Each structure stands twice: as C-alpha cells, then as structure tokens.
MISEVEX-372340 format. One line per 3 residues: number of its first residue (from 1); their letters; for each residue x, y, z of C-alpha. Coordinates in nm, 2 decimals. Each point is the difference from the previous one (the first is absolute). Example, Ala and Ser with C-alpha at 12.3 -4.5 7.8 and 13.67 -1.06 7.14 Angstrom:
<pts>
1> AS> 1.23/-0.45/0.78; 0.14/0.34/-0.07;
</pts>
This chain:
<pts>
1> MSE> -2.76/2.02/0.87; 0.04/0.26/0.28; 0.36/0.11/0.12;
4> AAS> -0.07/-0.16/0.34; -0.10/-0.32/-0.13; 0.30/0.00/-0.23;
7> SQL> 0.21/0.08/0.31; -0.13/-0.27/0.21; 0.06/-0.25/-0.29;
10> ASQ> 0.36/0.12/-0.03; 0.05/-0.05/0.38; -0.11/-0.37/-0.04;
13> FQA> 0.23/-0.06/-0.28; 0.30/0.17/0.19; -0.09/-0.24/0.29;
16> LRA> 0.01/-0.28/-0.24; 0.35/0.09/-0.12; 0.14/0.03/0.34;
19> QIN> -0.16/-0.35/0.08; 0.17/-0.15/-0.29; 0.34/0.16/0.10;
22> QHI> -0.03/-0.17/0.35; 0.03/-0.33/-0.20; 0.23/0.10/-0.28;
25> IGQ> 0.29/0.14/0.16; 0.24/0.25/-0.19; -0.19/0.01/-0.32;
28> SHL> -0.22/0.30/0.05; 0.05/0.12/-0.35; -0.12/-0.33/-0.14;
31> TER> -0.32/-0.01/0.20; -0.09/0.36/-0.09; 0.04/-0.07/-0.36;
34> LLI> -0.21/-0.30/0.04; -0.27/0.22/0.15; 0.03/0.28/-0.28;
37> ALL> -0.03/-0.27/-0.25; -0.29/-0.14/0.16; -0.16/0.34/0.02;
40> SDG> 0.09/0.11/-0.35; -0.15/-0.34/-0.14; 0.34/-0.09/-0.15;
43> HLL> 0.25/-0.29/0.01; 0.35/-0.02/0.17; 0.33/-0.13/-0.12;
46> VEG> 0.23/-0.06/0.28; 0.38/-0.09/-0.04; 0.23/-0.09/0.28;
49> PPG> 0.22/-0.31/0.13; -0.19/-0.28/0.16; -0.10/-0.01/0.37;
52> LAK> -0.11/0.39/0.02; -0.37/-0.08/0.09; -0.14/0.08/-0.35;
55> TKA> -0.23/-0.29/0.02; -0.07/0.06/0.36; -0.10/0.35/-0.07;
58> IKV> -0.29/-0.06/-0.24; -0.11/-0.30/0.19; -0.03/0.22/0.34;
61> LSD> -0.18/0.25/-0.22; -0.24/-0.28/-0.12; -0.09/-0.09/0.36;
64> MLE> -0.09/0.35/0.09; -0.23/0.05/-0.32; -0.32/-0.15/-0.07;
67> GSF> 0.08/-0.23/-0.32; 0.19/-0.32/-0.12; 0.37/-0.03/-0.04;
70> HRI> 0.20/-0.24/-0.20; 0.37/-0.05/-0.07; 0.13/-0.14/-0.34;
73> QFT> 0.35/-0.11/-0.04; 0.12/0.05/-0.33; 0.22/-0.26/-0.17;
76> PDL> 0.13/-0.06/-0.35; -0.25/-0.31/-0.05; -0.31/0.21/0.10;
79> LPS> -0.30/0.01/-0.26; -0.24/0.27/-0.06; -0.28/-0.22/0.10;
82> DIT> 0.18/-0.05/0.35; -0.06/0.38/0.07; -0.34/0.05/-0.16;
85> GTD> -0.16/-0.35/0.01; -0.14/-0.21/-0.26; -0.32/-0.19/-0.11;
88> IYR> -0.03/-0.37/0.15; -0.20/-0.27/-0.15; -0.25/-0.14/0.23;
91> PET> -0.10/-0.37/-0.12; -0.29/-0.03/0.23; -0.18/0.29/-0.18;
94> GEF> 0.20/0.00/-0.32; 0.06/0.36/0.02; 0.31/0.24/0.05;
97> VFQ> 0.01/0.18/0.31; 0.24/0.30/0.04; 0.23/-0.04/0.31;
100> SGP> 0.13/0.31/0.11; 0.38/0.07/0.04; 0.18/0.19/0.30;
103> IFH> -0.03/0.34/-0.20; -0.36/0.03/0.12; 0.07/0.15/0.33;
106> NLI> 0.02/0.33/0.14; 0.37/0.05/0.09; 0.26/-0.22/-0.20;
109> LAD> 0.37/-0.03/0.07; 0.16/-0.10/-0.33; 0.34/-0.13/0.16;
112> EIN> 0.28/0.03/-0.22; -0.20/0.10/-0.31; 0.32/0.00/-0.23;
115> RAP> 0.05/-0.38/0.05; -0.32/-0.06/-0.21; -0.02/-0.01/-0.39;
118> AKV> -0.14/0.27/-0.22; -0.35/-0.17/-0.05; -0.04/-0.01/0.39;
121> QAA> 0.11/0.36/0.05; -0.24/0.09/-0.27; -0.29/-0.17/0.17;
124> LLE> 0.07/0.19/0.33; 0.02/0.31/-0.21; -0.35/-0.02/-0.16;
127> AMA> -0.15/-0.04/0.35; 0.20/0.29/0.14; -0.06/0.23/-0.31;
130> EGQ> -0.32/-0.08/-0.11; -0.18/-0.13/0.32; -0.10/-0.32/-0.17;
133> VSI> 0.14/-0.35/-0.11; -0.06/-0.17/-0.33; -0.10/-0.36/0.01;
136> GKR> -0.05/-0.12/-0.37; -0.28/0.22/-0.15; -0.11/0.13/0.35;
139> SLP> 0.14/0.30/0.20; -0.05/-0.02/0.39; 0.00/0.31/0.19;
142> MEK> 0.23/0.04/0.31; -0.11/0.12/0.35; -0.06/0.37/0.06;
145> LFM> 0.29/-0.03/0.26; 0.29/-0.16/-0.20; 0.38/0.11/0.07;
148> VMA> 0.32/-0.21/-0.12; 0.30/0.05/0.20; 0.28/-0.17/-0.22;
151> TQN> 0.35/-0.07/0.13; 0.33/-0.02/-0.16; 0.34/-0.13/0.14;
154> PLE> 0.28/0.21/-0.13; 0.27/-0.25/0.10; -0.08/-0.28/-0.21;
157> QEG> -0.05/0.03/-0.38; 0.05/-0.33/-0.12; -0.32/-0.18/-0.14;
160> TYP> -0.19/0.32/0.00; -0.21/0.20/-0.25; 0.03/0.36/0.04;
163> LPE> -0.31/0.20/-0.02; -0.03/0.22/-0.33; -0.06/0.36/0.05;
166> AQL> -0.33/-0.03/-0.12; -0.11/-0.22/0.30; 0.22/0.19/0.26;
169> DRF> -0.21/0.32/-0.12; -0.30/-0.18/0.14; 0.12/0.02/0.35;
172> MMH> -0.09/0.33/0.18; 0.33/-0.02/0.20; 0.33/-0.18/0.02;
175> VNV> 0.12/0.00/0.35; 0.36/-0.09/0.10; 0.04/-0.16/0.36;
178> DYP> 0.32/-0.04/0.17; 0.14/-0.15/0.33; -0.13/0.16/0.33;
181> NSE> 0.25/0.16/0.23; 0.13/-0.16/0.33; -0.26/0.15/0.21;
184> SEH> -0.29/-0.15/-0.21; 0.20/-0.32/0.00; -0.03/0.00/0.38;
187> QIL> -0.38/0.07/-0.02; -0.03/-0.30/-0.25; 0.17/-0.24/0.24;
190> ELV> -0.23/0.09/0.28; -0.31/0.01/-0.23; 0.10/-0.36/-0.13;
193> ENE> 0.03/-0.13/0.35; -0.34/0.16/0.12; -0.16/-0.16/-0.29;
196> ARQ> 0.16/-0.35/0.08; -0.13/0.02/0.35; -0.35/0.09/-0.11;
199> ASQ> -0.02/-0.24/-0.30; -0.32/-0.16/0.13; -0.16/0.35/0.03;
202> KPV> -0.13/0.14/-0.33; 0.07/0.37/-0.02; -0.32/0.22/0.00;
205> FQT> 0.02/0.27/-0.25; -0.22/0.30/-0.05; -0.15/-0.07/-0.33;
208> MTQ> -0.07/0.27/-0.26; -0.31/-0.08/-0.23; -0.01/0.02/-0.37;
211> NDL> -0.27/0.28/0.03; 0.23/0.22/0.22; 0.28/-0.04/-0.28;
214> FAA> -0.23/0.09/-0.27; -0.11/0.31/0.19; 0.35/0.09/0.05;
217> REA> 0.08/-0.03/-0.38; -0.28/0.25/-0.07; 0.11/0.24/0.30;
220> ILE> 0.35/-0.01/-0.16; -0.13/0.08/-0.36; -0.17/0.31/0.15;
223> LHM> 0.30/0.12/0.18; 0.10/0.34/-0.14; 0.28/0.02/-0.24;
226> ADA> 0.07/0.35/-0.13; 0.06/0.06/-0.37; 0.37/0.09/0.09;
229> IKT> 0.05/-0.34/0.14; -0.14/-0.17/-0.30; 0.23/0.23/-0.21;
232> YIV> 0.30/-0.12/0.20; -0.09/-0.35/-0.04; -0.03/0.03/-0.39;
235> ELV> 0.32/0.21/0.00; 0.20/-0.27/0.18; -0.14/-0.27/-0.25;
238> MAT> 0.07/0.20/-0.29; 0.37/0.06/0.11; 0.06/-0.38/-0.03;
241> REP> -0.13/0.03/-0.37; 0.17/0.33/-0.10; 0.30/0.00/0.23;
244> KRY> 0.21/0.20/-0.25; -0.18/0.31/0.14; 0.20/-0.05/0.33;
247> GEA> 0.33/-0.07/-0.16; 0.19/-0.24/-0.22; 0.14/-0.22/0.30;
250> LDK> -0.37/-0.09/0.11; -0.09/-0.05/-0.39; 0.28/-0.24/-0.04;
253> CIS> -0.10/-0.21/0.31; -0.37/-0.04/-0.09; -0.10/-0.24/-0.29;
256> VGV> -0.38/-0.03/0.04; -0.20/0.24/0.24; -0.30/-0.12/0.20;
259> SPR> -0.36/-0.08/-0.13; -0.32/0.19/0.08; -0.07/-0.29/0.25;
262> ATI> 0.30/0.17/0.21; -0.20/0.33/0.00; -0.32/-0.16/0.11;
265> ALS> 0.18/-0.21/0.27; 0.20/0.30/0.12; -0.32/0.17/0.06;
268> RCA> -0.19/-0.28/0.16; 0.30/-0.09/0.23; 0.06/0.37/0.09;
271> RSH> -0.37/0.02/0.11; 0.02/-0.31/0.19; 0.34/0.12/0.18;
274> AWL> -0.16/0.33/0.11; -0.32/-0.17/0.12; 0.18/-0.25/0.22;
277> SGK> 0.21/0.29/0.14; -0.33/0.16/0.11; 0.01/0.29/-0.26;
280> NFV> -0.30/0.13/-0.18; 0.20/0.09/-0.30; 0.29/-0.11/-0.22;
283> SPD> 0.33/0.18/0.04; 0.33/-0.02/-0.21; 0.15/-0.20/0.29;
286> DVQ> -0.27/-0.28/-0.05; 0.10/-0.02/-0.38; 0.38/-0.01/0.09;
289> AVI> -0.05/-0.27/0.25; -0.15/-0.26/-0.25; 0.17/0.10/-0.32;
292> HDV> 0.30/-0.21/0.02; -0.24/-0.33/0.06; -0.22/0.12/-0.30;
295> FRH> 0.30/0.08/-0.22; 0.26/-0.28/0.08; -0.16/-0.27/-0.24;
298> RLI> -0.11/0.23/-0.28; 0.30/0.21/-0.07; 0.25/-0.18/-0.25;
301> LDF> 0.34/0.11/0.01; 0.28/0.03/-0.27; 0.25/-0.28/0.00;
304> EAE> 0.28/0.22/0.09; -0.19/0.15/0.29; -0.05/-0.38/0.11;
307> AQG> 0.36/-0.08/-0.05; 0.09/0.32/0.22; -0.18/-0.15/0.28;
310> ITT> -0.29/0.28/-0.03; -0.34/-0.13/0.13; -0.35/0.13/-0.07;
313> DDI> -0.01/0.14/0.36; 0.31/0.21/-0.10; -0.18/0.14/-0.30;
316> TDQ> -0.33/0.07/0.20; 0.20/0.20/0.27; 0.15/0.20/-0.30;
319> ILN> -0.35/0.05/-0.14; -0.12/0.13/0.34; 0.29/0.25/0.01;
322> FVP> -0.07/0.13/-0.34; -0.38/0.03/0.01; -0.12/0.26/0.25;
325> AT> -0.28/-0.08/0.24; -0.28/0.22/-0.05;
</pts>
C-alpha cells in the first residue's frame, strides 16, 4: 500500500476515534485502546467500576463499523452451549440442525466475564485463541472480523471465578478505566439530556467498512519498525524474565515474567498506536504508550510485593527506567 493511501486510511480512523469520543465522554483512553485492539486483531479486557460507559463504548463502535454486535451477560448458571450454540432436533425432518450461539458475531461484549464458570470461559477462550468453536466432532470457524471486549467489575468478588493466567494471556491488552473528572461529568449531563430530547431520532454515524479495516491492518503491518525498536521491545520483555540483571529489588518483586505473546502484542499495539498518531514509523514513545496495558495482566508479582501494595504498573515503570530506549 502506498504511503498516501495509508495516510488517508489513518485519517479516517482518527475521525472515527473523534466521533466515538463525542458519545463516550471522559474515556478517551478506553476508546483509543478499543481501536488499537481492533486494528491489531486482538481482544480487550476492561476493568473498572460499573457505569463508566464500557458497554456503551463498544456498542457505539459497532454502530460505526460494518458488522454485527452482541452483548453476552455472564452469570454463574451459564452453560458453554449458551455461548457457542447447540444442535437442535427437528421432528419434521428427523435431523439435528445447528443453532448458532451469540459468539458468532463480529464484535462481542463479554460482560462480567469472571462471573461465569471455567467451562464457559474456556468456550470463549477457544473462539478467541483459535478462531473456531468446537461443537461435538465439528469445528466451526469464526468470522474474519472477530473481537471480544470482556469486562470485569473490581468492586464485587463474591460469586466470581477469576480468570487463570493462561486465559488472561490471550487478551492483547488489559485496560483500567476510572471515573471521569468534573468537567467531563458536566459534558455527560449535557449529552444525556440532548440524547433524551432526540430519543425519536436515530443518530447517523459515518460507517467504516470491513474492507477499510482489513486494509488498515495491512498498512499497519507495513509500517516501518527499526531493528533498534524491536531490540528495545525484546529487552523490555526479557527484563521481566531476568529481573536480577537490574537489581535484587526488582528480582524480589517479580514471580513470573511475561510470555512471548506479550512481545507480539507490544509490537502490534505500538505499530497501531504510531499509525493512529499519523506517523509512518514506530518510535520508543509508541512502545511506552501501550506497554502498561500489555504487561498489566501478564506480569505475576511475588506475594511480598503484593502485600506491600506494589502493582504491575509500578514494576513496568521501573522496567522502563532500567531499560534504555534505543
């Protein structure tokens, strides 16, 4: 793809981001991460208190993108077949016919994913990781455009089934969202009042086609990334696995480093961040902008570090200070 065509596509997605931010006030970090995950062909885990427009964000995105959307509310009594679908017996024909489940959509909101038991989580994981769903002896492929945004509520832990590390690793990024500031709250009030007045009028969005998205993904993969940036990414990853090189204090904090998926995710997300910023190359700033969301759910800290209130973000900050940007 020519540089001019890539630049034009990037401008379209920048306009799409601005359009989303008009409807999702005070959560620009979330909306940008949604687009980065979409452009990087990954999945997103979002954690934050209720009422922060997590559901609305992906719903608005789906309205602006060619494709189907479905919200799945995860509960303790959910079964895998409630997600994937099942074979239904038709008496009139004497045959079993597959009735597809809600997973067979382009954009999926897995609301409160940690409230579902392990079997249901595993069914979603297969679709995310393998791009297919197994029904009996058959494996059914997912759509080419398929992205899951899963949410977790950090305030309520009763009746939840925490995602194991292997499943967390399948998410490209883990994004924390927090309450908007007072200025954003005022804007939210005005937005809700305007939407209430225009309730009978369906908003008209500029729709992005799937072909545009696939072309954008190709353009991002062609974006220039110098060998020095690749080395920088690898050194950041290796610092989590060999923390002793940077001192005993860091070594005592980290129990398990990040996986090779983190290396891939960091590279893909940095490329998407640079492309969305209108650049034709990846810089250390792009890597540093996304590293917390990539490492947050992959770093496993030592018990003593957790007892001292040290977070994975704190450790990531230390790693960024230790590893020189090339």
